[in-house]
C-alpha angles and dihedrals in degrees: 000000000000091000092055091048093047091051092052089047091054093046103042106005092250123174101208091203089064091067097045131260098286103036099091093042090049090054092046093051092049093052091045089055092049090050091047096238129127098186116090090202091058091048091050088055090049096055088047093056100031120062089187093058092044087054090049090054091049089050089054093050105041118093111235101174114134143127141199117292091001109199088359097219095082087063091047088053091046089055090051094048094049098043098037102040121358098057090054092055106030109026092130096065137045120274110249121215129178122198114191124197091019096176109190095348105263093121100050090042090051088055090051092051090049090056093045089052087054092056098261119145119224091253091056093070140038118209118188115195119194133182138161091223113089090189090057092047092052090054090047091054092050089052093200114134138185128224095274090067091061101053107146093004116139107252089226091057091054090047093052098046106026137058127199113265115178108298093345143042128262121220114238118255092243093062091045097048099081097042121091123190127205138164118249145149112225093207091057107106089225094053110143090341090153095052127107113231119276131233092217131021126193110200103157128166097359104099093057091064096050137091115248095256091051091048092054090049092050093048090053089050091050089051089052093049097047125081122231108283089014122149123244123192120201133172125278093257095045104078089120133169094248090057093048089054093059104030141035116248117241117220111221121135112247095008122091106206144148138202125222113227138185116290134223120236091271092055096256123131115274103235094183097057107104093206092067100090138154131222126277099202131178120249109270108189110143092355115148119246129272106028108161093162095053102059127051134177117240134171115271141156122289111266107228130181114253111267098197133060116289110265117241109256141146107293114250135172092233089057091049091051090048091052092049091048089056095051095256092132097159092052092045090053093048090051092050089052090051091051092049091052087065100029110038091173098053102125092182091058092051090049093051092045088053091056090048092051091049090052089052090053092249094130099164091053089047090056091048090053093049092048090052089052090050091047088058093045115019088191097053097135100190092048091049093048093049094046089053089055093051091049091048090052094055091050102257097128096164094055090043090054092049092052091044090056089050089052093050091049091048091050091052090051090051090057092055127210114335116249 
């Protein structure tokens, strides 16, 4: 088993622990069955001699779960960045966005719809969408999606940009026009070597699955691909110290983003340069999407991770979130545990502790925390959605689908009866 794991680590930077103990072996067994071999040694030789079969194994391992406007707030922040800052400085050229990994296309298409809603035409932006999964890219090119891709999407948005197509919905040509898909492996040294830098990069929920060496390489690549003052989006569990060393953290509730700033001669961030600013964004809880007039960029101080020990203070969930946002995962977990000693029925603390345990690679404990949050609130949508992703990653597709349906039903109940 170690040889299969090591091969996947070399090829895609995978940290097998991030998927759970059985996920890689489940994928290997499935591919061995498809190749009609029962000998792991024979299959190991096969992936060493056949690039096609190695690609098939990678396809079986990578996590492709996504949906339109996932987490919503990154697209609110994208609207703010473009309308409040980018247009003033770069109106004469197209806006450039990179989505990697793009999976089956929901993320880059969400960015395109965001820009269309702002009044952009398809020729006023360029969105490059890259993924290692050829299966996902083929689905993205078809641009036909089922109901699970629209969880939490405003019905009017779907009506404006999609038309019924069999059992799914096809994205309109206007939203597809400015999006280009290509295959690529982000840990390849030649990855996007021919690309001009981007104004915005989405690289969400990739770093959490990678070994430390691969993470550092990817972060350097993202630095190369992003323009000065550009905006980088990562996943909620990916506000990691190596990112904070190269970028400035953006404060925007519900979006995990960074800005790239000028560097010193040694490559460190230039703290004295007044142009290196972060975002002062309005609170966005329960705000409808999109809201370009409600959020604006404004100069503000650089947000830095604390450099001294955390001061002893009364434990609070806001403090725990703040620590997690700054990459202080261990401290955030300890604070969640302190909160739960006093408040055993705090579902939010269990949810946050679940995210922390996932970031630490302790997947089974992460599931336990999320299950406890759901036990306290059977309709906790975010916990249900995240639990389904963890189940998917460890290869339990049936359980993941059941939990995903529960999440969708809970989300519908939250909306209330349609008017």
